[in-house]
C-alpha positions as protocol buffer text, in pm:
chain_id: "A"
residue {
  index: 1
  type: UNK
  ca { x: -1400 y: -586 z: -1142 }
}
residue {
  index: 2
  type: UNK
  ca { x: -1304 y: -635 z: -778 }
}
residue {
  index: 3
  type: UNK
  ca { x: -946 y: -725 z: -860 }
}
residue {
  index: 4
  type: UNK
  ca { x: -971 y: -1034 z: -642 }
}
residue {
  index: 5
  type: UNK
  ca { x: -1179 y: -1352 z: -609 }
}
residue {
  index: 6
  type: UNK
  ca { x: -1519 y: -1264 z: -464 }
}
residue {
  index: 7
  type: UNK
  ca { x: -1716 y: -1491 z: -232 }
}
residue {
  index: 8
  type: UNK
  ca { x: -2089 y: -1552 z: -274 }
}
residue {
  index: 9
  type: UNK
  ca { x: -2176 y: -1329 z: 24 }
}
residue {
  index: 10
  type: UNK
  ca { x: -1998 y: -1028 z: -128 }
}
residue {
  index: 11
  type: UNK
  ca { x: -2178 y: -1079 z: -457 }
}
residue {
  index: 12
  type: UNK
  ca { x: -2510 y: -1087 z: -272 }
}
residue {
  index: 13
  type: UNK
  ca { x: -2425 y: -767 z: -83 }
}
residue {
  index: 14
  type: UNK
  ca { x: -2336 y: -586 z: -404 }
}
residue {
  index: 15
  type: UNK
  ca { x: -2643 y: -705 z: -594 }
}
residue {
  index: 16
  type: UNK
  ca { x: -2872 y: -613 z: -303 }
}
residue {
  index: 17
  type: UNK
  ca { x: -2720 y: -266 z: -286 }
}
residue {
  index: 18
  type: UNK
  ca { x: -2759 y: -220 z: -663 }
}
residue {
  index: 19
  type: UNK
  ca { x: -3124 y: -326 z: -639 }
}
residue {
  index: 20
  type: UNK
  ca { x: -3189 y: -99 z: -339 }
}
residue {
  index: 21
  type: UNK
  ca { x: -3013 y: 214 z: -471 }
}
residue {
  index: 22
  type: UNK
  ca { x: -3040 y: 173 z: -848 }
}
residue {
  index: 23
  type: UNK
  ca { x: -2674 y: 271 z: -878 }
}
residue {
  index: 24
  type: UNK
  ca { x: -2443 y: 136 z: -1146 }
}
residue {
  index: 25
  type: UNK
  ca { x: -2287 y: -193 z: -1032 }
}
residue {
  index: 26
  type: UNK
  ca { x: -1941 y: -47 z: -1096 }
}
residue {
  index: 27
  type: UNK
  ca { x: -2015 y: 238 z: -855 }
}
residue {
  index: 28
  type: UNK
  ca { x: -2116 y: -7 z: -582 }
}
residue {
  index: 29
  type: UNK
  ca { x: -1815 y: -232 z: -642 }
}
residue {
  index: 30
  type: UNK
  ca { x: -1581 y: 69 z: -628 }
}
residue {
  index: 31
  type: UNK
  ca { x: -1687 y: 131 z: -267 }
}
residue {
  index: 32
  type: UNK
  ca { x: -1558 y: -213 z: -170 }
}
residue {
  index: 33
  type: UNK
  ca { x: -1223 y: -204 z: -350 }
}
residue {
  index: 34
  type: UNK
  ca { x: -892 y: -39 z: -280 }
}
residue {
  index: 35
  type: UNK
  ca { x: -765 y: 211 z: -536 }
}
residue {
  index: 36
  type: UNK
  ca { x: -513 y: 103 z: -797 }
}
residue {
  index: 37
  type: UNK
  ca { x: -158 y: 220 z: -727 }
}
residue {
  index: 38
  type: UNK
  ca { x: 52 y: 387 z: -996 }
}
residue {
  index: 39
  type: UNK
  ca { x: 412 y: 503 z: -986 }
}
residue {
  index: 40
  type: UNK
  ca { x: 440 y: 754 z: -1267 }
}
residue {
  index: 41
  type: UNK
  ca { x: 761 y: 788 z: -1465 }
}
residue {
  index: 42
  type: UNK
  ca { x: 892 y: 1114 z: -1613 }
}
residue {
  index: 43
  type: UNK
  ca { x: 650 y: 1077 z: -1905 }
}
residue {
  index: 44
  type: UNK
  ca { x: 353 y: 1035 z: -1670 }
}
residue {
  index: 45
  type: UNK
  ca { x: 313 y: 665 z: -1755 }
}
residue {
  index: 46
  type: UNK
  ca { x: 289 y: 354 z: -1537 }
}
residue {
  index: 47
  type: UNK
  ca { x: 250 y: -22 z: -1577 }
}
residue {
  index: 48
  type: UNK
  ca { x: -108 y: -147 z: -1596 }
}
residue {
  index: 49
  type: UNK
  ca { x: -174 y: -507 z: -1699 }
}
residue {
  index: 50
  type: UNK
  ca { x: 145 y: -530 z: -1901 }
}
residue {
  index: 51
  type: UNK
  ca { x: 107 y: -195 z: -2077 }
}
residue {
  index: 52
  type: UNK
  ca { x: 253 y: 149 z: -2015 }
}
residue {
  index: 53
  type: UNK
  ca { x: -40 y: 391 z: -1986 }
}
residue {
  index: 54
  type: UNK
  ca { x: -111 y: 747 z: -1876 }
}
residue {
  index: 55
  type: UNK
  ca { x: -369 y: 839 z: -1614 }
}
residue {
  index: 56
  type: UNK
  ca { x: -607 y: 951 z: -1889 }
}
residue {
  index: 57
  type: UNK
  ca { x: -570 y: 617 z: -2069 }
}
residue {
  index: 58
  type: UNK
  ca { x: -624 y: 429 z: -1742 }
}
residue {
  index: 59
  type: UNK
  ca { x: -947 y: 623 z: -1680 }
}
residue {
  index: 60
  type: UNK
  ca { x: -1079 y: 503 z: -2016 }
}
residue {
  index: 61
  type: UNK
  ca { x: -977 y: 136 z: -1985 }
}
residue {
  index: 62
  type: UNK
  ca { x: -1015 y: 44 z: -1617 }
}
residue {
  index: 63
  type: UNK
  ca { x: -1300 y: -201 z: -1550 }
}
residue {
  index: 64
  type: UNK
  ca { x: -1479 y: 33 z: -1307 }
}
residue {
  index: 65
  type: UNK
  ca { x: -1501 y: 312 z: -1564 }
}
residue {
  index: 66
  type: UNK
  ca { x: -1568 y: 654 z: -1416 }
}
residue {
  index: 67
  type: UNK
  ca { x: -1592 y: 500 z: -1068 }
}
residue {
  index: 68
  type: UNK
  ca { x: -1238 y: 361 z: -1070 }
}
residue {
  index: 69
  type: UNK
  ca { x: -997 y: 510 z: -818 }
}
residue {
  index: 70
  type: UNK
  ca { x: -623 y: 541 z: -848 }
}
residue {
  index: 71
  type: UNK
  ca { x: -346 y: 658 z: -618 }
}
residue {
  index: 72
  type: UNK
  ca { x: -68 y: 800 z: -832 }
}
residue {
  index: 73
  type: UNK
  ca { x: 279 y: 895 z: -718 }
}
residue {
  index: 74
  type: UNK
  ca { x: 542 y: 1062 z: -936 }
}
residue {
  index: 75
  type: UNK
  ca { x: 897 y: 940 z: -896 }
}
residue {
  index: 76
  type: UNK
  ca { x: 1137 y: 1201 z: -773 }
}
residue {
  index: 77
  type: UNK
  ca { x: 1463 y: 1235 z: -961 }
}
residue {
  index: 78
  type: UNK
  ca { x: 1767 y: 1139 z: -755 }
}
residue {
  index: 79
  type: UNK
  ca { x: 2096 y: 1320 z: -773 }
}
């Protein structure tokens, strides 16, 4: 869910925060990760794990669920 290899200390921090706050583990992990980056094409789609998806599709399938963050940029047409 982090998008990178996590060391033991980070796992302990996350689990302690989950235990202390009672929040969903995905919500806690989301605070420690950078947002995904998406460059949208003219159809509003971008590459995500080998698939072309829309922002709405990404919101349904990303591992962090409703806590996932994404930075989306639409390509500007060149003349």
